[in-house]
C-alpha positions in Angstrom: 133.2 125.4 84.3 134.5 122.1 84.7 135.4 122.5 88.2 131.7 123.6 88.6 130.6 120.6 87.0 132.4 118.6 89.4 131.5 119.9 92.5 128.0 119.7 91.8 128.3 115.8 90.6 130.1 115.7 94.6 126.9 117.4 95.8 124.7 115.2 93.8 126.6 112.3 94.9 127.0 113.3 98.9 122.9 114.0 98.9 122.7 110.8 97.4 124.3 108.7 100.0 122.9 111.0 102.6 119.3 110.0 101.1 120.2 106.3 100.9 121.7 106.0 104.1 118.9 108.0 106.0 116.3 105.2 104.4 118.0 102.1 105.5 118.4 103.6 108.9 114.5 104.2 109.3 113.5 101.1 107.6 115.5 99.1 109.6 114.8 100.7 113.1 111.8 101.8 115.1 113.6 104.2 117.0 116.0 106.9 116.1 118.5 108.5 118.4 120.6 111.2 118.0 123.3 113.8 119.6 121.8 117.3 119.1 125.1 118.6 117.8 125.1 122.3 117.5 126.7 121.8 113.7 127.6 125.6 113.2 129.8 125.9 116.5 131.3 122.5 115.2 132.6 124.0 112.4 133.9 126.8 113.5 136.7 124.6 115.3 139.0 125.0 112.4 140.3 121.5 112.2 137.0 119.9 112.3 135.5 122.2 109.8 135.9 120.4 106.5 135.0 116.8 107.9 131.7 118.0 109.3 131.2 120.2 106.0 132.3 117.6 103.7 130.1 114.9 105.6 126.9 116.8 105.1 125.8 116.3 108.8 123.4 118.8 108.9 121.6 118.0 105.5 121.7 113.9 106.6 120.0 114.8 110.2 117.6 116.5 108.2 116.6 113.8 106.1 116.5 111.5 108.8 114.3 113.5 111.1 111.9 114.1 107.9 111.9 110.3 107.0 111.7 109.1 110.4 108.7 111.0 111.2 107.0 110.3 107.9 107.0 106.7 108.5 105.9 106.9 112.0 108.9 106.0 113.4 110.2 107.7 116.6 112.9 110.4 116.5 114.8 111.4 119.6 117.4 114.1 120.0 119.7 113.9 123.1 120.9 117.3 124.4 124.2 118.0 123.7 125.3 118.8 126.7 124.7 115.2 128.2 127.9 113.4 128.8 128.4 110.5 126.8 131.5 110.5 126.4 132.7 111.2 129.7 130.3 108.5 131.3 131.0 104.8 131.7 128.0 102.8 130.2 129.0 100.0 132.4 128.5 101.7 136.0 127.3 105.1 135.0 130.8 106.4 136.6 131.2 110.0 134.9 135.2 111.4 134.6 135.6 115.1 135.6 137.4 116.2 132.1 137.8 114.1 128.9 140.0 115.8 126.7 139.6 115.6 122.5 142.9 114.0 122.1 142.4 111.2 124.5 140.4 108.2 122.8 140.6 105.1 124.7 140.3 105.6 128.5 139.2 103.1 131.4 136.7 103.5 134.2 138.2 104.0 137.6 135.0 102.4 139.3 134.7 99.5 137.2 138.0 99.1 135.4 136.0 98.7 131.6 138.0 99.9 128.8 136.3 102.4 126.7 136.5 103.7 122.9 135.5 107.2 123.4 132.7 106.7 120.5 131.8 103.8 121.1 131.1 104.4 124.7 129.1 108.0 123.9 127.2 105.9 121.2 125.7 103.6 123.9 125.2 106.2 126.2 123.2 108.3 123.5 121.3 104.8 122.7 120.6 104.3 126.4 120.1 107.9 127.1 117.6 108.2 124.0 115.6 105.0 125.2 115.4 106.1 129.0 113.6 109.1 127.7 111.5 107.5 125.6 110.0 105.4 128.1 109.9 108.3 130.6 107.4 109.5 127.6 105.7 106.4 127.2 104.9 106.5 131.1 103.6 110.2 130.8 101.6 109.0 127.8 100.1 105.8 129.2 99.0 107.8 132.4 97.1 110.5 130.1 95.6 107.1 128.7 94.3 106.2 131.6 92.9 109.6 132.7 91.4 110.0 129.2 90.2 106.4 128.3 87.5 106.7 131.2 86.1 109.5 129.3 85.8 107.3 126.0 83.2 105.5 126.7 85.1 102.0 127.1 87.9 102.7 124.2 90.9 103.8 124.5 91.7 106.9 123.8 95.5 108.1 122.2 96.6 111.0 123.8 100.2 110.8 122.4 99.0 113.9 119.5 99.3 111.4 117.1 96.7 111.6 114.1 94.1 109.0 115.5 91.5 107.3 112.7 88.7 104.5 113.8 89.7 100.9 111.7 87.8 100.6 108.3 84.3 99.6 109.0 83.7 100.8 112.6 83.4 104.4 112.3 79.2 104.2 113.0 79.3 101.1 114.3 78.3 102.4 117.9 75.8 104.4 115.9 74.0 102.0 114.0 73.8 99.2 116.9 
């Protein structure tokens, strides 16, 4: 019975930490970019399984996603096959292979020294922002076509809920 209580307390503490951290990240950022990792596949690796399970990574990403959507923030997942670790964030040179045991490497093209995790984080951020620009360009192109049909008003074609400003819903009918 004591062991069960200890496990329950650890679970609640982990969940509380994930809630607080995800809330903090959503409150402080307008765009959140994460790598779409296959957590189930990572847990199959016997060396990583305990660490990943203990961290509650899947649960954390779920919390981060729903809180970002709830607050109207942008949540972007970069594909898990994007070569974030083995691409130089400085010159975009990509090495052929980079085994997990290599934690630091030097770009053969520009000579920049890389910490594997920091380099991957920068590349994931840059890829997420690039995909956001592409998405915004596509939306703005659609808006230009739709705005001609909106009688002089800009119509959002982003799929978000659009509500007229307070007191303006029937102003064109009344005048």
